N, C-alpha and C positions, 0 to 999 in steps of 0.2 A: 236113398230112394233111387230106383232105376230110372234111366232117362225117359222111356216111354211113359212111365207112371207120372213123372214130373210134367211132361208135356200135357198129358190128359188133365192133371190137376190144374195146371195153369189155364188150359182151355175152358174148364168149368168155371174157374175164378173169373176169367174175362167175361164169360157169358153172364154171370151173376152181377158183376159190377155194371155192365152195360144195361142189363134189364132193370137195375135199380136207378139208372140215370138216363143217359142220352140214347141208349138203345130203346128204352121205353118211349122216349120222345119221338124217335123215328117211327115206331109203330103207330103212335097216335097221329103223327103227321101224315102218314100214308092214308089212314082212315079219314082224316079231315080232307085230304085232297080228293079222295074218292067221293066224299060227300059233296064238296063244292063243284066238282067236275061232272056230276051226274044230275045236277039240278037244272030246272028249265032256264033259269037266268044264267047268262054267260059268266065265266069266271071274273072277267073284268068289271062286272056290275055288282059283284059281291064284296063284302067287307069282312075284315078281321080286326078285332080290337087289340091295340098294343098297350100292355100294362093296364088293363081295365080295373076300375074300382071293384072291390069285393063286397062292399056294404054301403048303404046310404048314411050310416052313422060313422062319423069321422074316427072315433076311438076304436071302433070295431074294424073299420077298414085298415087302420094302421096295424092293429094286432094281426089281422089276416095276412097283410103284406109282409110284415116282419117274420111271421111264422113260415110263410112260403119260402122266403129267402134262406132262412136258417135250415129248413128241411132240404132244400136243394143243394146246400153245401155239405150235407152229411156224406154223400158219395165221395166228395173231395177229401173229407176227413178219413174215409175208409181207404182210399188210395194212398194217402200219406201214411197211414198206419201200415199198410201192406208193403210199402217201398222204403220205409224209414230205415236208415242204417245207423248202427251203434256209433260209428266213428264219424267225425265231421269231415266234409259237409253232410249232414244227415239226409238231405234231399237231393243228393247228387244223381241218384237214379232217375229223378224227374227232371234233370237239367237245371236245378236251382242250387246255387252255392253262395250267393250273396257277395261274390268277389268283386263285381264291378257294377254296382247299382245304377250309377249315373250313365254309364255307357249303354247299359241294357235299356234304360228308360229312353235315352236319345234314339236308340235304334228302333224301339217300339213306336215312338212318335213319328219317325220318318216313314214307317210302314203304313201309318194311317193315310198319308197322301197317296201312296201307291194303291191302296185297296179301297179307300173311302170314296174317292171321286168316281172311279169306274163303277163301283157298286151303286152309287146314286144314279148314274147315267143308265145303268141296266134296269133299275127299278122304274125310272121314268119311261124308258123304252118299252118295258113290259106292260106298263099301264096303257101306253099309247096303242099297243097291239092287242090289248084286251086279254093278255095272258097272265097277268098278275092281279091278285085281289087287291082291293083298296085297303091299305093298312091305315086304320084310323087311330091316331094317338089320343091319350087322355090329355085334357087341358092342364097346363102347368100350374094354374092358379086354383085348382080344385080344393086343396088343403094346404096348410102351412108346411106340412111334411112331404108334399108331393115331390119336389125336386130332390131333397135328400134321399128319399126312397128310390127315385129313379137312378141316382148315382150309385146307391147300394146294389140295385138290380143290374146295372152295367158291370160292376165289379164281380157280382155273382156269376154273370154270364162268362166274363173273361176267365175267371178261375175254373169254373165247371168245365167249359168246353176245352180249354187248352191243357189243363192238368189231366183230364181224362182222355180226350181224343188224341192228344199229342204225347204228353209226358208218359202217362200210364200205358197206353196202347203200344207205343213204340218200344218201351222197355220189355213188356210182356211178349209181344209178337216176335221180337228179336230172339228171346229166350226159347221160343218154340220152333225157331228155325226159318221164319219168314225172311224173304229178301227185302232190302231197303225199299225198292220201288213198289213191291207188293204191299208193304205197310203204308207207304205214302198214299197210294191210290185208294186202298181200302178205307183209311181214315178219312180221306177227302170225300169219298162216296157216302160214308156215314154222316159227315157234316152236311152234305147236300140233302140227304133224305130227311133229316129232322127239320129242315127248312122248306120242305116241299109243300107244306100247308099254305105257303104264300104264293105258290105257282111255280111252274117249270123254270122261268128265268131266275127266280130266287134260288132254286136248287142248283142251277148251273153256276151262278155267281159264287155260291158258297163252296161248290166243288173246286172252282178255280182258286178261291182263297185257301182252301184246304191243301191243294197241291203246292201252292207257294209256301204256306206255313210248314208243311211237312218237309219240303225240300230244304228250307232254311234250317229247320231243326236237325235234319240229317247232317247238314254241313257244319253247323256250329255247336250243336248239343246244348243250346241255351233256350230255356223256356220263358224266362221273364220278359224279353222283348215281345213275344207273342201275346202274353197276358196283358201287357201294357197296351199294345196295339188294339187288341180285341176290346178291352175296356174302354179306351178312348173312342173307338168307332161306335160302340153302343151308347156312350155318353152323347155323342153327336146325334145318334138315332133317337134316343129316348128323350133328350132335352132339346136339341137343335131342331129335330124334325117336327115336333109339335108347334114350335114357333113358325117354322117355314110353312107348315100345313095351314095354320091359321092365317098367315100373311099372304100366301099365294095358293088358295084353294083350287083354282083352275089347273094349275101346273101339276098338282098332286091328286087330282081327281076328286076333290072334296065337293 
């Protein structure tokens, strides 16, 4: 296959993968932001539910939630299929080789402090300035399966965002000739846009996170620390934030 045809084919592949996953999330996020920003009530007085219940019947809510998690992971499976290599390590194109799991886990854990604390401060500042919607979490004691599902949702987010936005996009955009910083900035902007529904500060914070993650990946070529960091941050948001929201409602705008 000639090189121009290869680039065109990869460009179409990228578009399809993104529109099946986080590109679609970005489009919905823009529409949600247009909705909340054009209402009479200021953005700071509006709410968005975090991991809301899907049904008032427990068994059906569990089925809905598990189905949603599994379907969200299908694009990750597609990316793994597309970048799978016959020789070991099979996922080296995604920056995953299993060579140093403990070191990767430790690096990801350290990243949580670098990203998590400024992220929380940015959210509180955005709420104080009325630029961020009030993110209302579901109560942790809603069902016996609530916390396990939240942990699965955090893992889903870590896998989906980092495998697609970092591992997949970096590999494919390199192949069609993009420069490292063009890839880093583009991936960070995508990350920011699909968080825009929470408000401009959330978008800017996620762009900053994307720039850091992209720069680290460009330097190290290792994806697992980013997956670990993202998953742990979302565990704190999905599980720790509901506790803090219930305990300190005035601080979080409850």
